[in-house]
MIDOTOR-655165 format. One record per atom (N, C-alpha, C): x, y, z. Coordinates in steps of 0.001 Angstrom, whole numbers, padded with zeros to 6 digits, always signed. Example, Ala and Ser with C-alpha at 12.3 -4.5 7.8 and 13.67 -1.06 7.14 Angstrom:
MIDOTOR-655165
+013190-005690+007800;+012300-004500+007800;+013200-003300+007800;+012850-002250+007080;+013670-001060+007140;+012900+000030+007870;
This chain:
MIDOTOR-655165
-001811-011324-031229;-000522-010997-031827;+000032-012234-032538;+000347-012133-033845;+000798-013278-034617;+002256-013617-034354;+003096-012653-034025;+004488-012906-033707;+004868-012075-032491;+005865-012550-031717;+006214-011806-030501;+006631-010372-030792;+006092-009484-030019;+006476-008069-030103;+007703-007852-029227;+008643-007064-029698;+009852-006778-028936;+009734-005419-028262;+009943-005397-026948;+009787-004182-026148;+011054-003989-025318;+011390-002741-025062;+012528-002490-024182;+012176-002830-022734;+011094-002227-022212;+010696-002457-020823;+009205-002754-020766;+008856-003902-020205;+007459-004261-019966;+007213-004230-018461;+006188-003505-018057;+005796-003434-016651;+004498-004207-016483;+004541-005269-015688;+003351-006074-015449;+002646-005509-014222;+001520-004867-014464;+000773-004217-013396;+000687-002724-013628;-000544-002200-013618;-000767-000773-013871;-001455-000114-012694;-001121-000568-011472;-001539+000149-010279;-000612+001323-010038;-000673+001892-008846;+000118+003094-008580;+001614+002810-008673;+002063+001600-008303;+003481+001277-008426;+003876+001228-009894;+003111+000497-010703;+003417+000423-012128;+003327+001766-012817;+002314+002571-012465;+002144+003881-013100;+003321+004812-012814;+003778+004830-011565;+004882+005734-011229;+006191+005264-011860;+006409+003957-011898;+007615+003440-012562;+007572+003767-014042;+006427+003567-014673;+006298+003848-016105;+006569+005313-016404;+005990+006209-015602;+006182+007635-015835;+007647+008012-015683;+008306+007504-014652;+009712+007856-014441;+010586+007337-015586;+010387+006085-015991;+011216+005520-017053;+010954+006207-018392;+009682+006502-018671;+009365+007192-019925;+009958+008593-019952;+010004+009245-018788;+010610+010573-018709;+012106+010530-018997;+012701+009348-018806;+014119+009164-019130;+014339+008757-020579;+013238+008662-021347;+013358+008322-022757;+013252+006849-023060;+012833+006045-022088;+012721+004605-022292;+011427+004248-023027;+011464+003130-023745;+010265+002567-024350;+009583+001695-023301;+008337+002019-022964;+007658+001355-021850;+006279+000873-022285;+005995-000378-021942;+004663-000945-022130;+004169-001452-020783;+002987-001011-020361;+002336-001539-019160;+001294-002575-019575;+001247-003672-018807;+000309-004755-019103;-000546-005000-017867;-001849-004922-018037;-002763-005147-016923;-004138-005457-017497;-004859-006431-016940;-006198-006714-017469;-007221-005652-017113;-006908-004813-016126;-007859-003824-015641;-007432-002408-016006;-008336-001479-015777;-008054-000074-016022;-006869+000378-015172;-005912+001121-015748;-004788+001611-014942;-005261+002398-013724;-004627+002099-012583;-004942+002821-011360;-006176+002351-010639;-006731+001199-011022;-007885+000664-010300;-007388-000227-009167;-008256-001022-008573;-007845-001905-007494;-007461-001137-006241;-006470-001668-005523;-006057-001055-004256;-005532+000356-004451;-005048+000676-005648;-004558+002028-005910;-005688+003052-005894;-006886+002600-006202;-008066+003463-006148;-008698+003488-004763;-008741+002315-004099;-009579+002168-002922;-008926+002439-001593;-007696+002924-001576;-006964+003111-000318;-007476+004311+000471;-006855+004533+001629;-007274+005630+002508;-006786+006999+002042;-005985+007035+000985;-005567+008314+000418;-004499+009038+001208;-003789+008339+002082;-002771+008988+002907;-001368+008661+002406;-000520+009674+002414;+000916+009491+002183;+001547+009492+003578;+001708+008281+004118;+002009+008112+005540;+003510+007999+005759;+004191+009133+005815;+005648+009135+005966;+006090+008626+007329;+005164+008485+008267;+005440+008044+009629;+005283+006530+009802;+004787+005833+008778;+004262+004472+008940;+005357+003412+008854;+006322+003511+009745;+007409+002529+009783;+007053+001290+010591;+005921+001285+011270;+005561+000164+012141;+005026-000983+011284;+005683-002141+011276;+005185-003262+010484;+003878-003792+011057;+003071-004421+010206;+001817-005000+010690;+002108-006033+011771;+003121-006844+011542;+003551-007803+012555;+004513-007160+013535;+004115-007022+014786;+004952-006381+015798;+004562-006936+017169;+005352-006662+018213;+005045-007248+019529;+003660-006918+020065;+003151-005709+019790;+001801-005372+020248;+000757-006280+019612;+000873-006508+018292;-000071-007385+017590;+000105-008834+018044;+001355-009265+018177;+001604-010648+018584;+000968-010947+019939;+001094-010022+020863;+000539-010206+022204;-000976-010398+022166;-001622-009735+021210;-003085-009770+021142;-003613-010616+019986;-002729-011365+019306;-003128-012046+018073;-004296-013014+018256;-004310-013884+019281;-005475-014780+019419;-006789-014013+019552;-006787-012991+020389;-008013-012201+020553;-008403-011527+019245;-007428-010979+018531;-007716-010283+017280;-008325-011220+016248;-007757-012419+016124;-008223-013343+015091;-009594-013928+015401;-009942-014082+016688;-011194-014738+017051;-012320-013759+017357;-012022-012482+017423;-013041-011473+017709;-013649-010986+016399;-014948-011178+016233;-015622-010779+014992;-015545-009280+014750;-015341-008494+015801;-015270-007043+015662;-013833-006525+015607;-012893-007425+015468;-011487-007031+015441;-011121-006386+014107;-010227-005386+014122;-009738-004816+012866;-008752-005728+012147;-008331-006809+012793;-007404-007777+012198;-008093-009132+012220;-008466-009642+011038;-009282-010857+011015;-008764-011838+009967;-009331-013017+009989;-008931-014098+009101;-010177-014726+008499;-010171-014914+007185;-011229-015683+006537;-010883-017156+006738;-011604-017822+007635;-011193-019143+008111;-011165-020185+007013;-011940-020004+005956;-011909-020965+004842;-010549-020990+004161;-009771-019915+004345;-008456-019828+003708;-007320-020186+004659;-007651-020720+005857;-006622-020955+006874;-005514-021883+006379;-005880-022994+005756;-004861-023941+005289;-003921-023274+004292;-004490-022501+003385;-003687-021834+002357;-002679-020866+002966;-003094-020108+003976;-002223-019043+004478;-001441-019432+005728;-001574-020684+006185;-000865-021099+007392;+000645-020882+007308;+001313-021235+006193;+002761-020979+006130;+003097-019492+006275;+002263-018648+005691;+002467-017203+005811;+002300-016771+007266;+001283-017302+007943;+001036-016931+009338;+002204-017318+010245;+002815-018475+009985;+003967-018885+010783;+005102-017869+010631;+005358-017455+009390;+006401-016450+009170;+006010-015108+009781;+004731-014774+009713;+004254-013518+010282;+004510-013475+011791;+004241-014584+012458;+004480-014645+013908;+005964-014441+014204;+006824-015086+013436;+008262-014921+013636;+008688-013471+013426;+008124-012838+012426;+008487-011449+012129;+007889-010472+013128;+006971-010937+013956;+006364-010083+014982;+007165-010058+016270;+008161-010931+016398;+009014-010936+017583;+009843-009654+017640;+010241-009207+018814;+010845-007870+018950;+012022-007579+018035;+013000-008480+017940;+014191-008192+017130;+013843-008085+015653;+013034-009020+015158;+012656-008991+013743;+011801-007766+013433;+010840-007468+014304;+009969-006316+014069;+010769-005019+014071;+011742-004922+014954;+012584-003725+014999;+013384-003568+013693;+013931-004674+013188;+014679-004621+011930;+013776-004227+010768;+012558-004750+010763;+011613-004400+009702;+011218-002928+009772;+010997-002422+010986;+010659-001009+011159;+011802-000117+010686;+013039-000497+011016;+014196+000297+010604;+014325+000320+009084;+014064-000819+008432;+014130-000872+006975;+013075+000044+006349;+011848-000030+006872;+010782+000827+006346;+011086+002300+006589;+011659+002614+007745;+012001+004007+008039;+012999+004546+007020;+013980+003724+006642;+014950+004148+005631;+014271+004449+004304;+013272+003645+003959;+012565+003841+002693;+011653+005064+002745;+011109+005343+003929;+010165+006446+004081;+010832+007816+004078;+012134+007862+004338;+012832+009152+004426;+012595+009996+003178;+012673+009372+002012;+012526+010109+000758;+011168+009904+000093;+010230+009277+000799;+008945+008961+000180;+008161+010210-000223;+008048+011173+000689;+007292+012383+000351;+008039+013292-000625;+009350+013520-000469;+010052+014297-001492;+009914+013690-002887;+009963+012371-002974;+009795+011732-004284;+008404+011989-004841;+007392+011993-003955;+006033+012274-004412;+005860+013742-004809;+006479+014642-004065;+006395+016061-004443;+006895+016259-005865;+007994+015600-006180;+008561+015676-007530;+007628+015063-008564;+007064+013903-008245;+006208+013214-009209;+004868+013920-009384;+004341+014522-008323;+003082+015256-008442;+003219+016411-009430;+004368+017077-009402;+004629+018145-010372;+004690+017566-011781;+005394+016444-011927;+005522+015787-013235;+004161+015415-013809;+003243+014968-012918;+001927+014516-013364;+000877+015620-013358;+001235+016819-012898;+000261+017902-012804;-000809+017644-011771;-000429+016979-010658;-001406+016556-009651;-001282+017306-008342;-000545+018430-008325;-000307+019127-007055;-001604+019562-006382;-002624+019930-007165;-003864+020446-006574;-004668+019372-005844;-004323+018120-006055;-005024+017040-005369;-004473+016782-003977;-003320+017364-003662;-002633+017082-002403;-003043+018054-001300;-003217+017543-000097;-003506+018369+001075;-002454+018082+002142;-001841+019144+002646;-000741+019006+003601;-001200+019419+005003;-002134+018653+005527;-002704+018951+006844;-002293+017949+007915;-001403+017017+007590;-001004+016011+008552;-002054+014929+008706;-001814+014049+009665;-002709+012933+009959;-002817+012801+011467;-003975+012368+011949;-004236+012321+013387;-004672+010924+013807;-003996+010376+014799;-004436+009159+015471;-005194+009550+016741;-006302+008862+016998;-007090+009095+018196;-007089+007825+019029;-006640+007948+020272;-006564+006814+021189;-007575+007029+022317;-008639+006249+022321;-009674+006407+023348;-009345+005555+024563;-008784+006186+025597;-008482+005504+026846;-008199+006565+027899;-008015+006140+029092;-007742+007092+030167;-006330+006982+030716;-005529+006039+030152;-004193+005818+030703;-003071+006199+029751;-003450+006814+028624;-002457+007257+027651;-001567+006102+027188;-002233+004969+026878;-001478+003789+026471;-000661+004021+025215;-001141+004913+024326;-000454+005086+023047;+000994+005489+023241;+001264+006308+024258;+002633+006780+024454;+003559+005639+024861;+003028+004631+025542;+003847+003520+025989;+003819+002319+025060;+003131+002398+023926;+003028+001262+023023;+004342+001028+022288;+004509-000199+021804;+005698-000521+021005;+005757+000364+019766;+004608+000566+019138;+004564+001362+017912;+005044+002794+018164;+004525+003419+019215;+004918+004794+019523;+006403+004864+019852;+006883+003892+020599;+008290+003885+020996;+009205+003735+019795;+008881+002820+018895;+009761+002592+017748;+009742+003784+016800;+008588+004453+016673;+008564+005660+015838;+009472+006736+016435;+009447+006865+017746;+010347+007825+018402;+011803+007467+018144;+012153+006211+018335;+013538+005777+018181;+014050+005986+016763;+013163+005838+015784;+013579+005936+014384;+013387+007328+013804;+013029+008285+014648;+012996+009677+014218;+011771+010098+013440;+010673+009346+013545;+009440+009756+012885;+008843+010954+013626;+008449+011971+012895;+007891+013162+013535;+006474+012885+014013;+006260+012989+015317;+004944+012789+015900;+004816+013654+017141;+003593+014105+017379;+003318+014964+018527;+002169+014362+019323;+002387+014131+020600;+001338+013614+021467;+000415+014758+021893;-000891+014551+021732;-001881+015584+022026;-002807+015144+023145;-003271+016087+023910;-004325+015832+024889;-005667+015770+024161;-006684+015290+024853;-008024+015253+024275;-008495+016648+023900;-008113+017643+024711;-008494+019033+024411;-007810+019521+023142;-006553+019142+022942;-005838+019553+021730;-006396+018853+020494;-006821+017601+020653;-007487+016900+019548;-008773+017632+019169;-009550+018037+020174;-010813+018740+019916;-010574+020060+019203;-009500+020752+019550;-009185+022019+018888;-008790+021790+017433;-008126+020682+017178;-007670+020374+015827;-008813+019881+014947;-009700+019052+015522;-010838+018498+014773;-012108+018694+015611;-012710+019875+015561;-013844+020186+016439;-015100+019375+016175;-015222+018713+015023;-016425+017916+014762;-016389+016550+015432;-015226+016135+015926;-015153+014853+016619;-015827+014958+017982;-016514+013912+018420;-017126+013956+019749;-016058+013983+020835;-016390+014572+021952;-015445+014632+023064;-015185+013228+023599;-013976+012981+024070;-013616+011654+024551;-012520+011773+025602;-012333+010716+026347;-011225+010625+027287;-010107+009823+026629;-008946+010414+026544;-007845+009736+025887;-006820+010722+025378;-006236+010411+024244;-005157+011237+023717;-005118+011106+022208;-004225+011852+021607;-004030+011778+020168;-002561+011801+019825;-002249+011362+018624;-000898+011490+018080;-001035+012144+016714;-000327+013236+016533;-000405+014013+015292;+000879+013836+014508;+000730+013542+013207;+001869+013387+012306;+001853+014581+011351;+002644+015607+011650;+002485+016888+010955;+002899+016893+009492;+003755+015964+009074;+004274+016010+007709;+003446+015210+006716;+002508+014436+007208;+001725+013560+006334;+000872+014379+005358;+000658+013797+004193;-000150+014407+003134;-001315+013457+002836;-002438+013999+002400;-003475+013129+001859;-003969+013679+000535;-004610+012805-000232;-005088+013168-001565;-006615+013218-001531;-007178+014216-002198;-008631+014411-002162;-009384+013448-003067;-008682+012796-003990;-009341+011859-004896;-008292+010907-005462;-008115+009718-004873;-007118+008781-005394;-007342+008410-006858;-008600+008278-007254;-008881+007929-008642;-008393+009015-009594;-008598+010281-009227;-008113+011388-010067;-006592+011395-010128;-005934+011071-009022;-004476+010996-009023;-004003+009910-009985;-004671+008759-009978;-004289+007682-010903;-004480+008119-012351;-005565+008833-012634;-005790+009309-014009;-004701+010291-014424;-004287+011145-013509;-003228+012102-013820;-001913+011393-014117;-001580+010398-013312;-000352+009638-013545;-000414+008913-014885;-001570+008313-015172;-001726+007582-016430;-001612+008518-017631;-002276+009680-017540;-002231+010638-018646;-000820+011181-018853;-000113+011446-017769;+001257+011942-017878;+002153+010894-018523;+001965+009623-018155;+002742+008561-018782;+002424+008431-020260;+001132+008477-020584;+000747+008398-021999;+001362+009526-022810;+001396+010726-022232;+001979+011872-022934;+003476+011680-023178;+004107+010865-022341;+005542+010579-022499;+005791+009364-023386;+004702+008748-023878;+004865+007618-024783;+004603+006256-024178;+004143+006179-022921;+003839+004886-022307;+002640+004263-023012;+002792+003018-023418;+001697+002272-024030;+001091+001345-022980;-000198+001035-023127;-000895+000150-022198;-001554-000960-022988;-001340-002192-022548;-001986-003342-023174;-002868-004024-022146;-004157-004121-022424;-005117-004709-021478;-005123-006228-021665;-004360-006899-020836;-004307-008350-020867;-003726-008846-019555;-003842-010129-019333;-003283-010760-018134;-002082-011600-018536;-000960-011398-017872;+000224-012205-018138;+000038-013554-017449;+000024-014609-018242;-000155-015964-017713;+001181-016678-017592;+002043-016468-018566;+003316-017176-018616;+004480-016200-018722;+005524-016464-017957;+006771-015699-017994;+007916-016690-018141;+008772-016481-019128;+009895-017380-019349;+011137-016571-019676;+012186-016797-018899;+013459-016106-019121;+014248-016859-020182;+014595-016146-021248;+015398-016715-022330;+016654-015868-022505;+017700-016208-021760;+018939-015443-021857;+018741-014014-021401;+019025-013075-022314;+018901-011666-021953;+017541-011080-022323;+016593-011935-022682;+015226-011491-022968;+014256-012309-022115;+013089-011742-021880;+012045-012445-021130;+010783-012458-021963;+010206-013641-022105;+009001-013806-022917;+007775-013785-022012;+006783-012980-022394;+005516-012870-021673;+004384-013249-022613;+003454-014050-022095;+002317-014425-022927;+001064-014536-022076;-000065-014452-022762;-001365-014522-022118;-002420-014262-023161;-003676-014069-022765;-004730-013769-023736;-004385-012534-024568;-004293-012709-025881;-003964-011611-026791;-002640-010947-026406;-001693-011743-025952;-000410-011200-025506;+000709-012164-025885;+001699-011652-026596;+002861-012441-026974;+003989-011469-027251;+004918-011320-026294;+005995-010353-026492;+007243-010794-025751;+008346-010212-026158;+009601-010364-025428;+010084-008976-025032;+010740-008907-023896;+011207-007621-023381;+012645-007751-022890;+013384-006690-023051;+014744-006651-022508;+014701-006647-020990;+013758-005866-020433;+013573-005795-018981;+012095-005943-018657;+011807-006769-017659;+010434-006928-017175;+010389-006492-015714;+009442-005630-015398;+009203-005208-014016;+007900-005854-013553;+007978-006653-012500;+006780-007272-011934;+006253-006352-010847;+005129-005704-011126;+004491-004759-010197;+002996-005029-010169;+002644-006311-010072;+001249-006734-010183;+000569-006873-008833;+001124-006254-007796;+000472-006242-006494;+000203-007633-005967;-001031-007866-005550;-001409-009138-004937;-001329-010308-005900;-001154-010041-007188;-001112-011096-008197;+000302-011360-008709;+001299-010944-007952;+002695-011036-008396;+003351-012372-008071;+002834-013102-007096;+003545-014279-006586;+003806-015324-007667;+002795-015654-008469;+002965-016708-009464;+003965-016314-010543;+003989-015048-010911;+004953-014602-011923;+006372-014668-011375;+006538-014284-010106;+007859-014390-009488;+008298-015846-009416;+007360-016739-009132;+007688-018158-009070;+008138-018672-010438;+007497-018210-011507;+007914-018606-012849;+009303-018073-013190;+009678-016956-012548;+011027-016421-012742;+012039-017122-011842;+011566-018031-010982;+012464-018807-010141;+012586-018329-008712;+011711-017394-008298;+011798-016843-006946;+010528-017163-006168;+010705-017819-005036;+009578-018176-004183;+009397-017071-003132;+008376-016257-003314;+008130-015109-002445;+006853-015391-001635;+006907-015302-000295;+005733-015628+000531;+004697-014507+000554;+004134-014231-000603;+003157-013151-000739;+001759-013680-000468;+001024-012981+000385;-000379-013281+000605;-001197-012008+000406;-002485-012135+000617;-003404-011033+000318;-004144-010570+001562;-004102-009272+001789;-004996-008637+002750;-006172-008055+001975;-007335-008426+002376;-008538-007932+001723;-008928-006612+002399;-008828-005527+001655;-009115-004206+002204;-010513-003736+001816;-011156-003013+002713;-012522-002552+002498;-012601-001034+002662;-013549-000426+001932;-013889+000952+002268;-015371+001215+002023;-015866+002185+002763;-017191+002766+002554;-017017+004253+002300;-017915+004820+001503;-017909+006271+001295;-019283+006842+001609;-019266+008055+002177;-020486+008758+002579;-020453+010148+001953;-021500+010472+001217;-021585+011790+000585;-021691+012870+001660;-020926+013938+001492;-020952+015065+002434;-021025+016369+001653;-021805+017315+002167;-021889+018624+001512;-020650+019458+001772;-020051+019280+002930;-018812+019980+003280;-017952+019011+004081;-016645+019233+004123;-015765+018283+004816;-016097+018163+006304;-016161+016931+006782;-016392+016696+008206;-015088+016766+008994;-013970+016556+008311;-012659+016562+008933;-011695+017381+008084;-010613+017800+008691;-009597+018568+007971;-008450+017697+007475;-008384+016479+007979;-007256+015591+007693;-007697+014147+007965;-006955+013158+007517;-007281+011784+007889;-007187+011582+009395;-008169+010890+009935;-008209+010575+011364;-008344+009064+011507;-007482+008483+012319;-007506+007041+012551;-007820+006761+014014;-009016+006241+014333;-009261+005744+015689;-008496+004425+015842;-007430+004423+016596;-006515+003282+016587;-007173+001996+017067;-008143+002093+017963;-008790+000879+018456;-009711+000259+017419;-010074+001019+016387;-010949+000514+015338;-010182+000104+014087;-008970+000621+013932;-008104+000158+012854;-008462+000641+011465;-009153+001773+011341;-009420+002320+010013;-009186+003820+010007;-009127+004372+008788;-008966+005808+008589;-010294+006406+008126;-010552+007614+008593;-011642+008439+008061;-010977+009599+007326;-011085+009596+006003;-010357+010568+005192;-011320+011475+004448;-011192+012799+004626;-012036+013717+003857;-011580+013760+002402;-012506+013498+001497;-012209+013544+000066;-013217+014444-000620;-013047+014624-001898;-013891+015560-002648;-015353+015118-002591;-016178+015841-001820;-017602+015574-001740;-017986+014351-000932;-017031+013782-000203;-017358+012549+000503;-016358+012296+001632;-016754+011410+002532;-015867+010901+003562;-015616+009433+003262;-014347+009075+003145;-013994+007676+002903;-013540+007048+004214;-014104+005878+004521;-013729+005108+005704;-013073+003830+005202;-011770+003703+005424;-011010+002633+004782;-010045+001999+005761;-009893+000672+005633;-008889+000012+006443;-009323-001331+006963;-008731-001742+008052;-008797-003049+008689;-008032-004068+007848;-007796-005224+008413;-007063-006315+007763;-007935-007557+007801;-008151-008152+006622;-008796-009461+006544;-007922-010348+005673;-007279-011326+006277;-006452-012261+005527;-007355-013287+004870;-007052-013634+003590;-007944-014637+003015;-007999-014741+001516;-007013-014261+000764;-006958-014504-000669;-007852-013610-001496;-007845-013889-002809;-008525-013029-003775;-009790-013645-004365;-010087-014894-004048;-011164-015576-004769;-012554-015300-004199;-012675-015131-002891;-013992-014955-002278;-014523-013544-002487;-015846-013409-002450;-016475-012111-002556;-016369-011323-001264;-016946-010131-001234;-016878-009291-000035;-017522-009961+001173;-016980-009662+002334;-017526-010132+003606;-018422-009026+004167;-019745-009206+004171;-020641-008124+004624;-020326-007637+006035;-019834-008524+006891;-019572-008118+008269;-018460-007087+008355;-017539-007069+007372;-016474-006069+007401;-017021-004687+007046;-017967-004631+006120;-018620-003358+005833;-019415-002872+007051;-020091-003819+007716;-020863-003452+008909;-019948-002934+010012;-018773-003533+010136;-017809-003089+011131;-017386-001644+010878;-017092-001325+009614;-016714+000048+009273;-017866+001018+009538;-019074+000603+009158;-020221+001501+009323;-020500+001762+010804;-020469+000736+011621;-020680+000944+013060;-019593+001837+013646;-018374+001629+013199;-017263+002400+013736;-017361+003874+013413;-017651+004204+012156;-017685+005614+011785;-018859+006322+012454;-019933+005592+012736;-021098+006223+013380;-020851+006508+014862;-019797+005967+015429;-019402+006395+016765;-018944+007851+016752;-018519+008315+015592;-018024+009688+015456;-019012+010590+014732;-019700+010034+013731;-020648+010829+012945;-021954+010047+012804;-022772+010020+013860;-023991+009190+013850;-025044+009657+012855;-024960+010884+012394;-025987+011421+011498;-025699+011153+010027;-024654+010425+009720;-024347+010136+008320;-025499+009397+007653;-025730+009705+006366;-026672+008921+005577;-026080+007533+005312;-026843+006696+004629;-026305+005400+004241;-025093+005591+003331;-024191+004628+003375;-023002+004711+002532;-023400+004805+001062;-022742+005695+000343;-023035+005899-001076;-022294+004910-001963;-021216+004310-001453;-020497+003300-002219;-019702+002416-001264;-019390+001220-001722;-018572+000292-000950;-017602-000413-001895;-016506-000877-001322;-015427-001416-002160;-014642-002476-001406;-014216-003497-002142;-013273-004501-001658;-012112-004567-002626;-010898-004539-002093;-009700-004676-002924;-008664-005524-002221;-007542-005746-002909;-006546-006703-002427;-005187-006042-002262;-004689-006072-001022;-003357-005534-000745;-002338-006674-000770;-001208-006495-001433;-000167-007520-001425;+000611-007454-000116;+000634-008559+000629;+001170-008525+001982;+002267-009567+002164;+003386-009137+002711;+004490-010027+003053;+004620-010129+004571;+005131-011241+005091;+005153-011427+006548;+005943-010369+007296;+006955-009776+006650;+007784-008771+007320;+007382-007338+007001;+006284-007161+006247;+005753-005840+005869;+006702-005042+004980;+007778-005639+004520;+008678-004946+003592;+008312-005327+002158;+008247-004369+001243;+008046-004743-000157;+009274-005459-000712;+009098-006096-001852;+010218-006656-002604;+010586-005650-003684;+011779-005121-003592;+012295-004180-004590;+013695-004664-004935;+013845-005270-006086;+015153-005801-006443;+015062-006727-007642;+016222-007188-008087;+016295-008079-009234;+015983-009518-008826;+015460-010270-009778;+015290-011700-009585;+016657-012340-009362;+016656-013401-008581;+017908-014125-008359;+018369-014852-009609;+017484-014985-010604;+017803-015761-011802;+018005-014911-013045;+017743-013620-012936;+017943-012753-014093;+018007-011301-013647;+019063-010608-014069;+019158-009184-013772;+018125-008379-014538;+017487-009005-015516;+016534-008288-016370;+015088-008445-015920;+014870-009147-014805;+013549-009207-014184;+013650-008492-012846;+012874-007437-012698;+012945-006581-011505;+011601-006641-010792;+011647-006778-009467;+010435-006857-008658;+010138-005529-007974;+008846-005210-007919;+008377-004013-007212;+006952-004286-006742;+006833-005092-005687;+005501-005451-005194;+005584-005791-003711;+004404-005980-003107;+004346-006359-001694;+004347-005183-000743;+003859-004032-001168;+003912-002820-000351;+002844-002764+000732;+001912-003715+000729;+000913-003766+001793;+000104-002489+001906;+000089-001904+003111;-000671-000679+003372;+000033+000567+002832;+001242+000410+002311;+002054+001578+001947;+002257+001725+000449;+001385+001119-000351;+001550+001216-001797;+001538+002653-002294;+000545+003410-001867;+000464+004810-002285;+001652+005601-001744;+001939+005437-000466;+003028+006190+000162;+004364+005946-000516;+004654+004692-000834;+005996+004318-001302;+006117+004230-002822;+005062+004557-003549;+005097+004375-005002;+006190+005210-005669;+006260+006480-005337;+007214+007356-006034;+008657+006991-005706;+008964+006693-004443;+010333+006316-004101;+010666+004958-004701;+009682+004056-004776;+009924+002771-005435;+010274+002971-006894;+009584+003885-007561;+009884+004139-008972;+011312+004643-009142;+011777+005454-008215;+013148+005958-008273;+014150+004816-008104;+013868+003923-007160;+014779+002804-006902;+014795+001826-008071;+013633+001548-008647;+013560+000634-009790;+014286+001211-010992;+014093+002499-011243;+014820+003135-012348;+016321+003035-012126;+016757+003197-010884;+018175+003046-010583;+018677+001650-010874;+017910+000627-010498;+018293-000751-010786;+018428-000983-012283;+017486-000480-013047;+017505-000688-014498;+018664+000072-015138;+018982+001221-014592;+020071+002047-015145;+021440+001651-014614;+021482+000659-013714;+022762+000225-013173;+023275+001062-012025;+022374+001856-011404;+022754+002702-010265;+021961+002265-009032;+022344+001139-008471;+021591+000561-007368;+021777+001371-006096;+020664+001789-005505;+020704+002507-004233;+020934+001501-003112;+021859+001786-002182;+022112+000834-001084;+020874+000482-000271;+019864+001363-000232;+018675+001088+000571;+017950-000163+000091;+018103-000521-001194;+017383-001687-001722;+017899-002998-001132;+019054-002988-000496;+019610-004226+000055;+018673-004889+001052;+017849-004101+001740;+016929-004670+002729;+015614-005150+002125;+015467-005022+000806;+014179-005326+000182;+014285-006347-000949;+015445-006970-001107;+015638-007923-002197;+014950-009246-001901;+014675-010066-002937;+014057-011375-002695;+014981-012345-001968;+016279-012075-001944;+017210-012986-001269;+016892-013177+000211;+016194-012232+000816;+015911-012348+002246;+015004-013519+002579;+014345-014074+001559;+013443-015204+001781;+014130-016543+001551;+015417-016549+001270;+016112-017803+001035;+015834-018357-000341;+016248-019593-000562;+016107-020197-001877;+014728-020828-002047;
């Protein structure tokens, strides 16, 4: 570009958060440009477990995790792990994570997420219609499986806080789990059923639908990486390879890559990266009716179109290193406890989740400019919270701030 292009709204990031914000703003008649070096809807927006988890108010950092943190970090088979080469880099984040795992902080974080989750599914129902994606949605709920003989799940901090905050959940016996999912092997333990949860049969198809709907409304996409952000009064200048523009409003929705841009806007956000993994197994018919999470293994088994996706676990450690083969092996061993006859995995994936120590996303204006708006850090809830985030961001841009955003502003991290 020989001279700066002038845009009304530039959205940095074309994952599910950026796509839903773009579609909502374009539907209001706004001029919208999305900027991303990759195909819209790729990355973590493609590789997730496909669940709209309206029950997921429990922050990653909580008293249950804190109590077991040393064992989790040092156990090679743990669903919560650390890439030790990145320890120095993420140590400040880990200190904050430990603080946020204490009972009072974790309770406040859970309450904030619960407030955001109240309208998460209604917002998605509305957006699915807008994008013509209703046929991709399955309303069969989600099932947690707890393999034990003492019914520990009912007494866990997570179960208790979900009860206190009004999340709909039903405790099931092993026999009731078997009736709900007859292909699962018999076990001693219990289950927790979340009846309102939805899952999508193909996250990639959902992203294409959102992208196409935005394009039909006039959303433009520029394939580039934003390297520099500079606030100039009531305009913000963005530049990078083959990129030179100014925008009246900039929305930072670049997921795990948002921290440096926020820093250039003057906000120090303690964003780190969870490296997420999935394996897929081709199936002739669905092995399950709904997503099933064996809680002791820390991943979801989600039935998708022609395949079973096994996705989840937490590996802290940045974006620069390649896949860790042991994490794929962990998923494969785990799923074969339930379906030992599966063929070899047909595909594997590594992606990056944007993670904050308190598990709350950042949704709010920059402290240095009302025209720079943040929408990142959703962690495991990017898909779930995308549509409600788009509603809140549109409100901020239109001058109609929803009170719920008060718990998600960058001010909570101090100066």
